[in-house]
C-alpha angles and dihedrals in degrees: 000000000000091000090052092053091046092049091048092050091050090049092049091048091051092049091048091051091049092050091050091051091050091047092050091048091049091054092048091050091050092050091049092049091047091052093044091053088050092051093049093047092045090052091051094047091047091052090053091046092052089056086066092044093251123137132203124226119229090252091055091049093051092046091049093049094049099036098034098139091059095038092045091053092049091048094049092048094053094038092055091042091056093045091055094052 
């Protein structure tokens, strides 16, 4: 009886550790995907900006990569606004 409880607790501990590893890896993958999307969008926006002879500073690049949902929304708003004029 005692061996069974000990074996079950070891099994539960091993499963718990495995789940934590999977969870940590999942978070890391999500962060990497988030940053990669930011890099791709930043690259595209910078290409469009260079067509108008504008340049981004390094601070603007880093902010765009990390805050791309907000920056992308601002860019789309102003881009569409200029297209409609």
